C-alpha positions in Angstrom: 9.6 -60.0 19.9 12.0 -57.2 20.6 12.0 -56.1 17.0 8.2 -55.9 16.9 8.2 -53.8 20.1 10.7 -51.4 18.6 8.6 -51.1 15.4 5.5 -50.3 17.5 7.2 -47.7 19.6 8.7 -46.0 16.5 5.2 -46.0 14.8 3.7 -44.5 17.9 6.3 -41.7 18.0 5.8 -41.0 14.3 2.0 -40.7 14.8 2.5 -38.4 17.8 4.9 -36.1 15.9 2.5 -35.8 12.9 -0.4 -34.9 15.1 1.7 -32.1 16.7 2.5 -30.7 13.3 -1.1 -29.7 12.8 -1.1 -27.2 15.7 -0.3 -23.6 14.4 3.0 -22.3 15.7 2.8 -20.1 18.8 -0.4 -21.7 20.0 -1.3 -24.6 22.2 -4.0 -27.2 21.7 -6.1 -25.4 24.4 -6.0 -22.0 22.6 -9.3 -20.7 21.3 -9.8 -21.0 17.5 -8.6 -18.2 15.2 -11.2 -15.7 14.1 -12.5 -16.0 10.5 -10.8 -13.8 7.9 -12.4 -10.4 7.1 -14.5 -10.3 4.0 -12.8 -9.2 0.8 -13.1 -5.6 -0.2 -16.1 -4.6 -2.4 -14.9 -3.6 -5.9 -17.2 -1.3 -7.7 -16.9 -0.3 -11.4 -17.0 3.5 -11.8 -19.7 5.0 -14.0 -18.3 5.6 -17.5 -19.5 8.9 -19.1 -21.2 8.6 -22.5 -20.1 10.7 -25.5 -23.5 12.3 -26.2 -24.5 12.8 -22.6 -24.0 16.2 -20.8 -22.1 15.9 -17.5 -24.2 16.5 -14.4 -23.2 19.4 -12.2 -23.9 20.0 -8.6 -24.3 23.7 -8.1 -24.1 25.2 -4.6 -27.0 27.4 -3.9 -26.1 30.7 -2.2 -27.4 31.1 1.3 -30.7 32.8 1.6 -29.5 34.8 4.6 -30.5 38.5 4.4 -27.8 39.7 6.8 -25.6 42.6 5.8 -21.8 42.5 5.8 -21.7 44.5 9.0 -24.0 42.0 10.7 -21.8 39.1 9.6 -18.7 40.9 10.9 -20.3 41.5 14.2 -21.3 37.9 14.6 -17.9 36.7 13.6 -16.3 39.0 16.2 -18.6 37.7 18.8 -17.8 34.1 17.9 -14.1 34.8 18.0 -14.4 36.4 21.5 -16.4 33.4 22.7 -13.6 31.2 21.5 -11.1 33.1 23.6 -9.2 34.8 20.8 -7.2 38.0 21.4 -8.0 41.2 19.5 -5.6 40.6 16.7 -6.7 37.1 16.2 -10.4 38.2 16.2 -9.8 40.7 13.5 -8.2 38.2 11.2 -10.8 35.6 12.0 -13.7 38.0 11.4 -12.3 39.1 8.0 -12.1 35.5 6.8 -15.4 34.5 8.4 -17.5 37.4 7.0 -16.3 36.9 3.5 -17.5 33.4 3.3 
């Protein structure tokens, strides 16, 4: 009788320890479930150029503004003053801005 009781207790302890092994480390059985993993990255094959095909080019069209260089400099100086730049900073800014 004693032997069968010891076997039952040992079997119960083994079952309890195996159930505890299924809980992820650092969590409790009452923790919310883990979120699903993010989707895998999308892999796209780049377009392969063909030997007898001319490459496509994207040309930038010049602006259609009819303003003169002096008008552009004046506007750039006003923009620099509105931004709170000092006189030396405004001159450098207006030179770079008007030549664009």
